[in-house]
N, CA, C and O atoms as a GROMACS GRO file, in nm:
protein
  348
    1UNK      N    1   2.020   0.384   1.577
    1UNK     CA    2   1.988   0.261   1.593
    1UNK      C    3   1.862   0.208   1.503
    1UNK      O    4   1.827   0.110   1.438
    2UNK      N    5   1.831   0.298   1.531
    2UNK     CA    6   1.590   0.312   1.465
    2UNK      C    7   1.662   0.287   1.334
    2UNK      O    8   1.682   0.185   1.268
    3UNK      N    9   1.695   0.424   1.318
    3UNK     CA   10   1.709   0.499   1.175
    3UNK      C   11   1.785   0.383   1.078
    3UNK      O   12   1.779   0.403   0.957
    4UNK      N   13   1.833   0.303   1.108
    4UNK     CA   14   1.950   0.195   1.035
    4UNK      C   15   1.878   0.150   0.981
    4UNK      O   16   1.853   0.151   0.861
    5UNK      N   17   1.790   0.054   1.146
    5UNK     CA   18   1.672  -0.052   1.087
    5UNK      C   19   1.599  -0.003   0.994
    5UNK      O   20   1.566  -0.084   0.908
    6UNK      N   21   1.553   0.128   0.980
    6UNK     CA   22   1.472   0.184   0.970
    6UNK      C   23   1.460   0.188   0.761
    6UNK      O   24   1.377   0.159   0.675
    7UNK      N   25   1.618   0.248   0.767
    7UNK     CA   26   1.702   0.242   0.650
    7UNK      C   27   1.701   0.128   0.545
    7UNK      O   28   1.641   0.132   0.438
    8UNK      N   29   1.798  -0.003   0.607
    8UNK     CA   30   1.867  -0.083   0.564
    8UNK      C   31   1.773  -0.199   0.632
    8UNK      O   32   1.841  -0.290   0.678
    9UNK      N   33   1.674  -0.210   0.643
    9UNK     CA   34   1.582  -0.339   0.729
    9UNK      C   35   1.431  -0.314   0.686
    9UNK      O   36   1.367  -0.404   0.632
   10UNK      N   37   1.376  -0.188   0.714
   10UNK     CA   38   1.204  -0.242   0.702
   10UNK      C   39   1.201  -0.194   0.559
   10UNK      O   40   1.155  -0.283   0.487
   11UNK      N   41   1.241  -0.065   0.479
   11UNK     CA   42   1.232  -0.057   0.404
   11UNK      C   43   1.269  -0.137   0.224
   11UNK      O   44   1.218  -0.140   0.112
   12UNK      N   45   1.354  -0.174   0.275
   12UNK     CA   46   1.396  -0.272   0.204
   12UNK      C   47   1.275  -0.375   0.149
   12UNK      O   48   1.222  -0.371   0.038
   13UNK      N   49   1.250  -0.458   0.245
   13UNK     CA   50   1.176  -0.573   0.304
   13UNK      C   51   0.960  -0.545   0.250
   13UNK      O   52   0.859  -0.613   0.229
   14UNK      N   53   1.018  -0.359   0.257
   14UNK     CA   54   0.872  -0.322   0.201
   14UNK      C   55   0.838  -0.290   0.029
   14UNK      O   56   0.745  -0.302  -0.050
   15UNK      N   57   0.973  -0.243   0.032
   15UNK     CA   58   0.961  -0.241  -0.120
   15UNK      C   59   0.971  -0.401  -0.218
   15UNK      O   60   0.913  -0.420  -0.326
   16UNK      N   61   1.076  -0.519  -0.132
   16UNK     CA   62   1.024  -0.631  -0.204
   16UNK      C   63   0.884  -0.695  -0.228
   16UNK      O   64   0.842  -0.770  -0.316
   17UNK      N   65   0.813  -0.625  -0.094
   17UNK     CA   66   0.638  -0.654  -0.110
   17UNK      C   67   0.601  -0.622  -0.201
   17UNK      O   68   0.552  -0.690  -0.291
   18UNK      N   69   0.621  -0.502  -0.196
   18UNK     CA   70   0.578  -0.361  -0.357
   18UNK      C   71   0.584  -0.467  -0.482
   18UNK      O   72   0.484  -0.471  -0.553
   19UNK      N   73   0.685  -0.545  -0.513
   19UNK     CA   74   0.760  -0.575  -0.598
   19UNK      C   75   0.704  -0.684  -0.600
   19UNK      O   76   0.687  -0.724  -0.716
   20UNK      N   77   0.643  -0.796  -0.471
   20UNK     CA   78   0.602  -0.897  -0.551
   20UNK      C   79   0.392  -0.897  -0.559
   20UNK      O   80   0.297  -0.956  -0.610
   21UNK      N   81   0.420  -0.814  -0.490
   21UNK     CA   82   0.218  -0.818  -0.558
   21UNK      C   83   0.239  -0.745  -0.635
   21UNK      O   84   0.125  -0.740  -0.681
   22UNK      N   85   0.312  -0.656  -0.713
   22UNK     CA   86   0.291  -0.586  -0.832
   22UNK      C   87   0.283  -0.712  -0.958
   22UNK      O   88   0.209  -0.709  -1.056
   23UNK      N   89   0.398  -0.835  -0.916
   23UNK     CA   90   0.365  -0.959  -0.997
   23UNK      C   91   0.228  -1.019  -0.921
   23UNK      O   92   0.181  -1.106  -0.995
   24UNK      N   93   0.168  -1.007  -0.831
   24UNK     CA   94   0.046  -1.062  -0.839
   24UNK      C   95  -0.067  -0.986  -0.940
   24UNK      O   96  -0.163  -1.037  -0.997
   25UNK      N   97  -0.024  -0.852  -0.943
   25UNK     CA   98  -0.102  -0.780  -0.994
   25UNK      C   99  -0.119  -0.790  -1.168
   25UNK      O  100  -0.212  -0.778  -1.247
   26UNK      N  101   0.002  -0.816  -1.176
   26UNK     CA  102   0.017  -0.830  -1.359
   26UNK      C  103  -0.035  -0.965  -1.399
   26UNK      O  104  -0.116  -0.985  -1.490
   27UNK      N  105   0.034  -1.077  -1.300
   27UNK     CA  106  -0.040  -1.232  -1.317
   27UNK      C  107  -0.189  -1.277  -1.266
   27UNK      O  108  -0.219  -1.393  -1.292
   28UNK      N  109  -0.291  -1.194  -1.191
   28UNK     CA  110  -0.391  -1.224  -1.170
   28UNK      C  111  -0.488  -1.236  -1.217
   28UNK      O  112  -0.548  -1.161  -1.294
   29UNK      N  113  -0.533  -1.396  -1.148
   29UNK     CA  114  -0.605  -1.404  -1.285
   29UNK      C  115  -0.775  -1.382  -1.309
   29UNK      O  116  -0.860  -1.436  -1.380
   30UNK      N  117  -0.776  -1.279  -1.215
   30UNK     CA  118  -0.921  -1.198  -1.207
   30UNK      C  119  -0.903  -1.131  -1.191
   30UNK      O  120  -0.786  -1.094  -1.181
   31UNK      N  121  -1.052  -1.022  -1.163
   31UNK     CA  122  -1.013  -0.890  -1.144
   31UNK      C  123  -1.013  -0.858  -0.979
   31UNK      O  124  -0.959  -0.762  -0.925
   32UNK      N  125  -1.080  -0.954  -0.922
   32UNK     CA  126  -1.105  -0.975  -0.749
   32UNK      C  127  -0.956  -0.964  -0.752
   32UNK      O  128  -0.912  -0.848  -0.749
   33UNK      N  129  -0.870  -1.062  -0.758
   33UNK     CA  130  -0.698  -1.124  -0.730
   33UNK      C  131  -0.670  -0.925  -0.761
   33UNK      O  132  -0.660  -0.834  -0.678
   34UNK      N  133  -0.666  -0.923  -0.886
   34UNK     CA  134  -0.536  -0.757  -0.953
   34UNK      C  135  -0.622  -0.669  -0.871
   34UNK      O  136  -0.567  -0.559  -0.869
   35UNK      N  137  -0.749  -0.667  -0.792
   35UNK     CA  138  -0.750  -0.523  -0.700
   35UNK      C  139  -0.696  -0.556  -0.567
   35UNK      O  140  -0.610  -0.481  -0.520
   36UNK      N  141  -0.732  -0.648  -0.508
   36UNK     CA  142  -0.651  -0.720  -0.386
   36UNK      C  143  -0.485  -0.674  -0.418
   36UNK      O  144  -0.435  -0.575  -0.364
   37UNK      N  145  -0.440  -0.727  -0.475
   37UNK     CA  146  -0.274  -0.664  -0.510
   37UNK      C  147  -0.304  -0.563  -0.524
   37UNK      O  148  -0.198  -0.510  -0.490
   38UNK      N  149  -0.365  -0.486  -0.548
   38UNK     CA  150  -0.360  -0.280  -0.565
   38UNK      C  151  -0.362  -0.243  -0.432
   38UNK      O  152  -0.287  -0.155  -0.392
   39UNK      N  153  -0.492  -0.337  -0.312
   39UNK     CA  154  -0.491  -0.256  -0.207
   39UNK      C  155  -0.350  -0.267  -0.086
   39UNK      O  156  -0.306  -0.197   0.005
   40UNK      N  157  -0.304  -0.440  -0.170
   40UNK     CA  158  -0.213  -0.468  -0.074
   40UNK      C  159  -0.065  -0.381  -0.103
   40UNK      O  160   0.044  -0.390  -0.046
   41UNK      N  161  -0.116  -0.287  -0.228
   41UNK     CA  162   0.038  -0.199  -0.195
   41UNK      C  163   0.040  -0.047  -0.208
   41UNK      O  164   0.125   0.042  -0.200
   42UNK      N  165  -0.145  -0.060  -0.238
   42UNK     CA  166  -0.118   0.112  -0.120
   42UNK      C  167  -0.118   0.047   0.022
   42UNK      O  168  -0.074   0.136   0.094
   43UNK      N  169  -0.136  -0.032   0.076
   43UNK     CA  170  -0.122  -0.020   0.247
   43UNK      C  171   0.012  -0.054   0.278
   43UNK      O  172   0.054  -0.048   0.394
   44UNK      N  173   0.108  -0.103   0.147
   44UNK     CA  174   0.220  -0.105   0.192
   44UNK      C  175   0.299   0.029   0.136
   44UNK      O  176   0.381   0.090   0.205
   45UNK      N  177   0.275   0.053   0.046
   45UNK     CA  178   0.305   0.259   0.046
   45UNK      C  179   0.254   0.307   0.118
   45UNK      O  180   0.265   0.424   0.083
   46UNK      N  181   0.170   0.305   0.245
   46UNK     CA  182   0.147   0.350   0.390
   46UNK      C  183   0.260   0.335   0.487
   46UNK      O  184   0.308   0.419   0.564
   47UNK      N  185   0.298   0.188   0.462
   47UNK     CA  186   0.399   0.212   0.568
   47UNK      C  187   0.513   0.263   0.533
   47UNK      O  188   0.609   0.279   0.608
   48UNK      N  189   0.502   0.311   0.325
   48UNK     CA  190   0.672   0.367   0.357
   48UNK      C  191   0.665   0.467   0.353
   48UNK      O  192   0.771   0.529   0.341
   49UNK      N  193   0.566   0.527   0.360
   49UNK     CA  194   0.518   0.667   0.406
   49UNK      C  195   0.535   0.638   0.557
   49UNK      O  196   0.624   0.720   0.577
   50UNK      N  197   0.517   0.591   0.656
   50UNK     CA  198   0.500   0.610   0.770
   50UNK      C  199   0.628   0.632   0.836
   50UNK      O  200   0.663   0.711   0.924
   51UNK      N  201   0.706   0.512   0.749
   51UNK     CA  202   0.838   0.485   0.806
   51UNK      C  203   0.939   0.576   0.754
   51UNK      O  204   1.050   0.563   0.804
   52UNK      N  205   0.922   0.679   0.651
   52UNK     CA  206   1.012   0.746   0.622
   52UNK      C  207   0.989   0.906   0.716
   52UNK      O  208   1.072   0.993   0.745
   53UNK      N  209   0.836   0.894   0.745
   53UNK     CA  210   0.777   1.009   0.764
   53UNK      C  211   0.884   1.003   0.996
   53UNK      O  212   0.914   1.097   1.070
   54UNK      N  213   0.901   0.849   1.017
   54UNK     CA  214   0.980   0.852   1.172
   54UNK      C  215   1.111   0.868   1.093
   54UNK      O  216   1.191   0.936   1.158
   55UNK      N  217   1.163   0.827   0.969
   55UNK     CA  218   1.343   0.820   0.950
   55UNK      C  219   1.309   0.998   0.975
   55UNK      O  220   1.312   1.057   1.083
   56UNK      N  221   1.287   1.038   0.880
   56UNK     CA  222   1.307   1.161   0.860
   56UNK      C  223   1.276   1.291   0.967
   56UNK      O  224   1.322   1.398   0.930
   57UNK      N  225   1.196   1.292   1.106
   57UNK     CA  226   1.121   1.298   1.207
   57UNK      C  227   1.067   1.466   1.113
   57UNK      O  228   1.136   1.568   1.122
   58UNK      N  229   0.965   1.462   1.049
   58UNK     CA  230   0.869   1.493   0.950
   58UNK      C  231   0.706   1.448   0.923
   58UNK      O  232   0.675   1.355   0.849
   59UNK      N  233   0.600   1.539   1.005
   59UNK     CA  234   0.516   1.421   1.037
   59UNK      C  235   0.421   1.467   0.905
   59UNK      O  236   0.305   1.426   0.903
   60UNK      N  237   0.458   1.530   0.822
   60UNK     CA  238   0.356   1.538   0.670
   60UNK      C  239   0.340   1.426   0.586
   60UNK      O  240   0.234   1.403   0.528
   61UNK      N  241   0.432   1.363   0.577
   61UNK     CA  242   0.421   1.233   0.494
   61UNK      C  243   0.342   1.143   0.592
   61UNK      O  244   0.313   1.032   0.547
   62UNK      N  245   0.291   1.179   0.760
   62UNK     CA  246   0.163   1.085   0.815
   62UNK      C  247   0.068   1.152   0.779
   62UNK      O  248  -0.044   1.141   0.828
   63UNK      N  249   0.097   1.228   0.692
   63UNK     CA  250  -0.068   1.315   0.678
   63UNK      C  251  -0.167   1.280   0.498
   63UNK      O  252  -0.283   1.286   0.456
   64UNK      N  253   0.023   1.234   0.426
   64UNK     CA  254  -0.017   1.224   0.274
   64UNK      C  255  -0.050   1.061   0.308
   64UNK      O  256  -0.132   1.014   0.229
   65UNK      N  257  -0.002   0.969   0.406
   65UNK     CA  258  -0.045   0.832   0.478
   65UNK      C  259  -0.249   0.871   0.412
   65UNK      O  260  -0.322   0.847   0.316
   66UNK      N  261  -0.254   0.954   0.571
   66UNK     CA  262  -0.417   0.927   0.589
   66UNK      C  263  -0.459   0.938   0.455
   66UNK      O  264  -0.528   0.851   0.403
   67UNK      N  265  -0.417   1.057   0.385
   67UNK     CA  266  -0.551   1.072   0.246
   67UNK      C  267  -0.501   0.963   0.179
   67UNK      O  268  -0.599   0.936   0.111
   68UNK      N  269  -0.411   0.874   0.147
   68UNK     CA  270  -0.419   0.800   0.047
   68UNK      C  271  -0.512   0.665   0.148
   68UNK      O  272  -0.590   0.587   0.094
   69UNK      N  273  -0.481   0.663   0.287
   69UNK     CA  274  -0.557   0.482   0.367
   69UNK      C  275  -0.734   0.550   0.279
   69UNK      O  276  -0.797   0.468   0.213
   70UNK      N  277  -0.774   0.658   0.290
   70UNK     CA  278  -0.906   0.698   0.258
   70UNK      C  279  -0.922   0.696   0.069
   70UNK      O  280  -1.000   0.628   0.003
   71UNK      N  281  -0.846   0.770   0.033
   71UNK     CA  282  -0.857   0.718  -0.063
   71UNK      C  283  -0.843   0.520  -0.138
   71UNK      O  284  -0.899   0.487  -0.242
   72UNK      N  285  -0.805   0.476  -0.099
   72UNK     CA  286  -0.784   0.288  -0.078
   72UNK      C  287  -0.921   0.310  -0.044
   72UNK      O  288  -1.012   0.299  -0.126
   73UNK      N  289  -0.940   0.346   0.092
   73UNK     CA  290  -1.067   0.305   0.112
   73UNK      C  291  -1.218   0.351  -0.034
   73UNK      O  292  -1.293   0.260  -0.072
   74UNK      N  293  -1.227   0.436  -0.068
   74UNK     CA  294  -1.299   0.419  -0.128
   74UNK      C  295  -1.305   0.358  -0.228
   74UNK      O  296  -1.407   0.333  -0.291
   75UNK      N  297  -1.161   0.317  -0.263
   75UNK     CA  298  -1.145   0.252  -0.387
   75UNK      C  299  -1.240   0.102  -0.376
   75UNK      O  300  -1.334   0.060  -0.442
   76UNK      N  301  -1.173   0.054  -0.271
   76UNK     CA  302  -1.199  -0.065  -0.270
   76UNK      C  303  -1.404  -0.079  -0.205
   76UNK      O  304  -1.487  -0.159  -0.248
   77UNK      N  305  -1.413  -0.035  -0.159
   77UNK     CA  306  -1.544   0.042  -0.126
   77UNK      C  307  -1.664   0.023  -0.315
   77UNK      O  308  -1.756  -0.038  -0.369
   78UNK      N  309  -1.526   0.164  -0.339
   78UNK     CA  310  -1.672   0.104  -0.503
   78UNK      C  311  -1.667   0.057  -0.597
   78UNK      O  312  -1.721   0.089  -0.703
   79UNK      N  313  -1.534  -0.106  -0.548
   79UNK     CA  314  -1.503  -0.190  -0.641
   79UNK      C  315  -1.606  -0.332  -0.598
   79UNK      O  316  -1.643  -0.435  -0.655
   80UNK      N  317  -1.624  -0.276  -0.481
   80UNK     CA  318  -1.739  -0.412  -0.411
   80UNK      C  319  -1.865  -0.389  -0.473
   80UNK      O  320  -1.947  -0.473  -0.509
   81UNK      N  321  -1.870  -0.215  -0.483
   81UNK     CA  322  -2.052  -0.202  -0.535
   81UNK      C  323  -2.063  -0.192  -0.647
   81UNK      O  324  -2.173  -0.158  -0.690
   82UNK      N  325  -1.917  -0.226  -0.773
   82UNK     CA  326  -1.944  -0.254  -0.898
   82UNK      C  327  -1.916  -0.368  -0.910
   82UNK      O  328  -1.954  -0.422  -1.014
   83UNK      N  329  -1.831  -0.460  -0.799
   83UNK     CA  330  -1.895  -0.627  -0.836
   83UNK      C  331  -2.046  -0.640  -0.776
   83UNK      O  332  -2.123  -0.679  -0.864
   84UNK      N  333  -2.106  -0.618  -0.656
   84UNK     CA  334  -2.249  -0.630  -0.630
   84UNK      C  335  -2.356  -0.611  -0.708
   84UNK      O  336  -2.472  -0.653  -0.706
   85UNK      N  337  -2.292  -0.537  -0.782
   85UNK     CA  338  -2.412  -0.464  -0.915
   85UNK      C  339  -2.389  -0.565  -1.011
   85UNK      O  340  -2.484  -0.619  -1.068
   86UNK      N  341  -2.238  -0.604  -1.043
   86UNK     CA  342  -2.274  -0.666  -1.158
   86UNK      C  343  -2.350  -0.806  -1.190
   86UNK      O  344  -2.388  -0.865  -1.291
   87UNK      N  345  -2.350  -0.836  -1.001
   87UNK     CA  346  -2.401  -1.007  -1.042
   87UNK      C  347  -2.556  -0.985  -0.996
   87UNK      O  348  -2.637  -1.078  -1.005
   0.00000   0.00000   0.00000
């Protein structure tokens, strides 16, 4: 039952969220909106990896999710430093 919910409910909802955040990435009026949309897409991607790790019972995907989270955090910190230096 849990695998059914992951495959046919959670993953399609996460994919829809990625599509909607991609629309925000393309239409964002300024750079900050685009960075937030990209950060949201990364966070949703981490959720997809975690759901796939649960569904397939492979913990390797969780290691990839942790590395992706660290890279997303570093990207956000770098953007914040760039915005602070620019103003």
